[in-house]
C-alpha positions as CSV (number, residue, x, y, z in Angstrom):
1,M,-29.7,136.3,-115.3
2,S,-33.0,137.1,-117.1
3,I,-33.9,140.6,-118.2
4,S,-36.7,140.7,-115.6
5,D,-34.3,139.8,-112.8
6,H,-31.7,142.3,-114.1
7,L,-34.2,145.1,-114.1
8,K,-35.4,144.3,-110.6
9,R,-31.8,144.7,-109.4
10,T,-31.0,147.9,-111.4
11,I,-34.2,150.0,-111.2
12,G,-33.9,152.2,-108.0
13,D,-37.3,153.8,-108.3
14,S,-39.7,151.5,-106.4
15,F,-42.8,152.6,-108.4
16,L,-41.1,152.2,-111.7
17,R,-39.8,148.8,-110.6
18,A,-43.3,147.7,-109.6
19,L,-44.7,149.0,-112.9
20,V,-42.2,147.0,-114.9
21,S,-43.1,143.9,-112.9
22,R,-46.8,144.4,-113.7
23,I,-45.9,144.8,-117.4
24,F,-44.1,141.5,-117.4
25,E,-47.1,139.9,-115.8
26,G,-49.1,140.9,-118.8
27,Q,-51.1,143.8,-117.2
28,R,-52.2,146.6,-119.5
29,V,-50.3,149.9,-119.0
30,T,-52.6,152.8,-118.2
31,R,-52.2,156.3,-119.8
32,D,-50.7,157.7,-116.6
33,E,-48.4,154.7,-116.2
34,G,-47.2,155.1,-119.8
35,I,-46.4,158.8,-119.3
36,Y,-44.6,158.0,-116.1
37,L,-42.6,155.2,-117.9
38,L,-41.5,157.6,-120.6
39,K,-40.6,160.4,-118.2
40,E,-38.7,158.3,-115.6
41,A,-37.2,155.3,-117.4
42,E,-33.8,155.6,-119.0
43,T,-33.6,154.7,-122.7
44,G,-31.6,151.5,-121.9
45,I,-34.3,150.4,-119.5
46,L,-37.1,151.1,-121.9
47,G,-35.3,149.0,-124.5
48,L,-34.8,146.1,-122.1
49,V,-38.5,146.2,-121.1
50,A,-39.6,146.3,-124.8
51,R,-37.3,143.4,-125.6
52,E,-38.7,141.3,-122.8
53,V,-42.3,142.2,-123.7
54,S,-41.6,141.1,-127.3
55,A,-40.2,137.8,-126.0
56,L,-43.1,137.2,-123.6
57,R,-45.6,137.9,-126.4
58,S,-43.7,135.6,-128.8
59,I,-43.5,138.4,-131.3
60,P,-42.0,137.1,-134.6
61,Y,-39.4,139.1,-136.7
62,I,-40.6,139.8,-140.2
63,K,-38.5,140.9,-143.2
64,R,-40.2,141.8,-146.5
65,R,-38.9,142.2,-150.0
66,A,-41.0,145.0,-151.4
67,C,-41.8,146.7,-154.7
68,H,-43.2,150.2,-154.6
69,V,-45.5,151.7,-157.3
70,S,-46.6,155.3,-157.2
71,L,-49.7,156.2,-159.2
72,S,-50.0,159.8,-160.2
73,S,-51.2,161.9,-163.2
74,G,-47.5,162.5,-164.0
75,F,-46.8,158.8,-164.5
76,L,-50.1,157.7,-165.9
77,R,-50.3,160.7,-168.3
78,I,-54.0,160.9,-167.8
79,K,-55.5,163.6,-170.0
80,P,-59.0,164.3,-171.3
81,G,-59.6,162.0,-174.2
82,A,-56.2,160.2,-173.8
83,G,-55.9,156.6,-172.5
84,L,-54.1,155.5,-169.5
85,S,-50.6,154.0,-169.8
86,F,-51.4,150.8,-168.0
87,R,-49.6,148.8,-170.7
88,Q,-46.4,150.4,-169.6
89,L,-47.3,149.8,-165.9
90,E,-47.9,146.1,-166.8
91,H,-44.6,146.0,-168.6
92,H,-42.7,147.3,-165.6
93,L,-44.4,145.1,-163.1
94,S,-43.8,142.0,-165.3
95,S,-40.0,142.6,-164.9
96,V,-40.2,142.5,-161.1
97,S,-39.1,139.3,-159.4
98,G,-38.2,138.0,-156.0
99,V,-40.7,140.2,-154.0
100,D,-43.4,139.2,-151.6
101,T,-45.0,142.6,-151.0
102,M,-46.4,145.2,-153.4
103,V,-46.8,148.7,-152.0
104,F,-49.0,151.3,-153.8
105,T,-49.2,155.0,-153.2
106,V,-51.3,157.6,-155.0
107,E,-51.1,161.3,-155.5
108,P,-54.8,162.4,-155.6
109,S,-55.8,164.6,-158.4
110,P,-58.9,165.1,-160.6
111,E,-57.3,163.0,-163.3
112,V,-56.5,160.0,-161.1
113,T,-59.9,158.3,-160.7
114,P,-60.9,155.4,-158.5
115,D,-61.0,153.2,-161.6
116,C,-57.2,153.8,-162.0
117,L,-56.7,152.3,-158.5
118,F,-59.0,149.4,-159.2
119,R,-57.3,148.5,-162.5
120,A,-53.8,148.8,-161.1
121,I,-54.5,146.6,-158.1
122,S,-56.4,144.0,-160.3
123,M,-53.5,143.9,-162.7
124,T,-51.0,143.5,-159.9
125,R,-53.0,140.7,-158.4
126,G,-53.0,138.9,-161.7
127,L,-49.2,139.2,-162.0
128,F,-48.5,138.4,-158.4
129,P,-51.2,136.1,-157.1
130,D,-49.4,135.2,-153.9
131,A,-48.1,138.7,-153.0
132,W,-49.3,140.8,-150.1
133,I,-50.7,144.0,-151.7
134,T,-50.9,147.0,-149.5
135,G,-51.5,150.6,-150.4
136,F,-53.2,154.0,-150.3
137,D,-53.1,155.9,-147.1
138,G,-56.2,157.2,-145.3
139,P,-55.8,160.9,-146.2
140,S,-55.4,160.1,-149.9
141,L,-58.4,157.8,-150.0
142,D,-60.5,160.3,-148.0
143,L,-59.6,163.0,-150.6
144,L,-60.2,160.7,-153.5
145,S,-63.6,159.7,-152.1
146,R,-64.7,163.4,-151.8
147,E,-63.3,164.6,-155.1
148,H,-65.0,161.8,-157.1
149,K,-68.1,161.6,-155.0
150,I,-67.8,157.9,-154.2
151,S,-68.7,156.6,-150.8
152,M,-65.9,155.3,-148.7
153,E,-67.7,151.9,-148.4
154,D,-67.8,151.6,-152.2
155,L,-64.2,152.8,-152.7
156,L,-62.8,150.4,-150.2
157,G,-65.1,147.5,-151.2
158,S,-64.0,147.8,-154.8
159,L,-60.3,148.0,-153.8
160,K,-60.7,144.8,-151.8
161,E,-62.5,143.1,-154.7
162,S,-59.6,144.1,-157.0
163,G,-57.1,142.4,-154.7
164,L,-56.0,144.9,-152.1
165,D,-55.0,143.2,-148.8
166,Q,-54.2,146.2,-146.5
167,L,-54.3,150.0,-146.3
168,L,-51.2,152.0,-145.6
169,G,-50.9,154.2,-142.6
170,G,-50.7,158.0,-142.8
171,N,-50.4,161.0,-140.5
172,A,-53.6,162.9,-139.6
173,I,-55.6,159.8,-140.6
174,P,-59.4,160.3,-140.5
175,F,-59.9,157.1,-138.5
176,D,-63.6,156.9,-138.5
177,R,-64.1,157.5,-142.2
178,V,-61.3,155.3,-143.5
179,H,-59.9,152.7,-141.1
180,R,-63.1,151.8,-139.3
181,T,-64.9,151.4,-142.6
182,A,-62.0,149.2,-143.9
183,H,-62.0,147.0,-140.9
184,T,-65.8,146.6,-141.2
185,L,-65.3,145.4,-144.8
186,G,-62.6,142.9,-143.8
187,L,-59.6,145.0,-144.9
188,S,-56.7,145.3,-142.4
189,S,-54.7,148.5,-142.1
190,Q,-51.5,150.0,-141.0
191,V,-51.5,153.1,-138.7
192,S,-48.7,155.6,-138.4
193,F,-48.0,158.9,-136.8
194,T,-45.0,161.3,-136.4
195,I,-43.9,162.8,-133.1
196,G,-42.2,166.1,-133.6
197,P,-39.6,167.9,-131.4
198,G,-41.0,169.3,-128.2
199,E,-43.9,166.8,-128.0
200,G,-43.4,165.2,-124.6
201,P,-44.6,161.8,-123.2
202,E,-48.1,163.1,-122.8
203,A,-48.5,163.6,-126.6
204,T,-46.9,160.3,-127.4
205,I,-49.1,158.3,-125.0
206,T,-52.3,160.2,-126.1
207,R,-51.7,159.1,-129.7
208,L,-50.8,155.6,-128.7
209,E,-54.0,155.4,-126.6
210,E,-56.2,156.5,-129.5
211,I,-54.6,153.7,-131.7
212,R,-55.0,151.1,-128.9
213,Q,-58.7,152.0,-128.5
214,L,-59.4,151.7,-132.2
215,Q,-57.7,148.3,-132.2
216,D,-59.8,147.2,-129.2
217,Q,-62.9,148.1,-131.1
218,T,-62.1,146.8,-134.6
219,A,-59.1,144.4,-134.3
220,G,-58.2,145.5,-137.9
221,I,-54.8,147.1,-137.4
222,E,-52.0,144.8,-138.4
223,M,-49.1,147.2,-138.3
224,F,-48.0,150.4,-136.5
225,V,-45.4,152.6,-138.2
226,P,-44.1,155.2,-135.7
227,S,-41.6,157.9,-136.5
228,T,-40.1,161.1,-135.2
229,A,-39.4,164.3,-137.2
230,P,-36.9,167.2,-136.8
231,A,-38.0,170.7,-136.1
232,P,-38.1,173.2,-138.9
233,K,-35.0,175.3,-139.4
234,T,-35.0,178.9,-138.3
235,P,-32.8,181.7,-139.6
236,C,-31.4,182.6,-136.2
237,A,-30.5,179.2,-134.7
238,C,-30.2,175.5,-135.2
239,P,-33.2,174.1,-133.4
240,A,-33.3,171.0,-131.2
241,K,-33.9,167.9,-133.3
242,T,-35.3,164.5,-132.5
243,S,-32.5,162.0,-132.4
244,C,-31.9,158.3,-132.8
245,M,-32.6,158.0,-129.1
246,D,-36.0,159.6,-129.6
247,D,-36.7,157.0,-132.3
248,L,-35.7,154.2,-130.0
249,R,-37.8,155.5,-127.1
250,L,-40.8,155.8,-129.4
251,F,-40.4,152.2,-130.6
252,A,-40.0,150.9,-127.0
253,A,-43.1,152.8,-125.8
254,S,-45.1,151.5,-128.8
255,R,-44.2,147.9,-128.0
256,I,-45.0,148.3,-124.3
257,F,-48.2,150.3,-124.7
258,L,-49.8,148.7,-127.8
259,D,-50.5,145.3,-126.3
260,N,-53.0,144.5,-129.0
261,I,-50.9,145.2,-132.2
262,R,-48.3,142.6,-133.2
263,D,-46.2,144.3,-135.9
264,I,-44.3,147.5,-135.4
265,D,-42.4,148.6,-138.5
266,A,-39.1,150.5,-138.6
267,Q,-38.9,151.5,-142.3
268,T,-38.9,155.2,-141.5
269,V,-35.7,155.2,-139.4
270,I,-33.8,152.2,-140.6
271,G,-31.1,154.3,-142.1
272,A,-30.5,156.3,-139.0
273,T,-30.5,153.7,-136.3
274,G,-29.7,150.3,-137.9
275,W,-32.0,147.4,-138.0
276,E,-30.3,145.4,-135.2
277,R,-30.8,148.2,-132.7
278,V,-34.3,148.9,-133.8
279,F,-35.2,145.2,-133.3
280,S,-33.8,145.4,-129.8
281,F,-36.1,148.3,-128.9
282,G,-39.4,146.6,-129.8
283,S,-39.7,146.8,-133.6
284,N,-40.2,143.4,-135.3
285,H,-40.9,144.4,-138.9
286,I,-38.8,146.1,-141.5
287,T,-39.6,146.9,-145.2
288,V,-36.7,148.7,-146.8
289,F,-37.3,150.6,-150.0
290,R,-34.3,151.6,-152.1
291,K,-32.8,152.1,-155.6
292,G,-29.8,150.3,-157.0
293,S,-28.6,146.7,-157.2
294,A,-27.4,146.1,-153.6
295,P,-29.8,146.2,-150.7
296,Y,-29.2,148.3,-147.6
297,I,-29.3,145.1,-145.5
298,P,-29.1,141.5,-146.8
299,Y,-32.8,140.7,-146.6
300,Y,-34.5,142.9,-149.2
301,G,-34.9,143.4,-152.9
302,E,-35.0,146.6,-154.9
303,L,-37.3,149.6,-154.7
304,F,-39.1,149.8,-158.0
305,I,-40.5,153.2,-158.9
306,C,-42.2,153.9,-162.2
307,P,-40.5,156.8,-163.9
308,A,-42.6,160.0,-163.9
309,G,-43.8,161.0,-167.3
310,E,-43.1,157.8,-169.1
311,K,-45.3,156.9,-172.0
């Protein structure tokens, strides 16, 4: 029995049953329908719908071996009159093997200039000509642009010329200033957000709708990275937390609602839920970062972090 036939037999709510049928026919889910789906559908049903949607859209499963490099004033030892330790960075990168993805992050500061980013990306492209290079989230780039008085167009254009393929996601992303500009220049991007405890279906669907609208307009988003976050602790009680089930429901809702984005990445929750379960709830992309010699799951290489303060 197919998943579609199984759901037709098991869903008692006639409106929900009809909604699921329309989803399988390829019809776009409206905001109100997305909210209703999250409110009324059990977690298991959401997972089955997301799995069937992935199959109907022929979504491929992608596993990446990634190396992570963090650029900060602590690592680069950038001081007035002192050179950058790019020789050390090149030394570290030269020892990396067996990866297909390079991931860069940056801690913005007055000492970390745009030229640092351009040089690091250009060096990496020279060492890894076939690698996929992604890096630098929207908020960090926005701050870098303002602090160093460089236009977002020039900043992103130079990063692309240096060899950057894709921008990272980031919470509270200034969409218009960063992602729209990147997409105009031919750079793709990731988009991410975090749902906190107490945020109901309305908040989830509102954010997904904003992302879907941006993708409709620019077609530049290649990956969505959803996550949930626990509530802050209080002295008087242990607050309600988001759980693995919350993660899975968010992945399923993302797969169903974001009909114009192929890749949904699960790197933020892989340790909590397990990659097999996440895959069955709509995610199709995992990039696992780690330290040590043995991978978390048998598909990935090592996390490589440049030691802070190294000369």
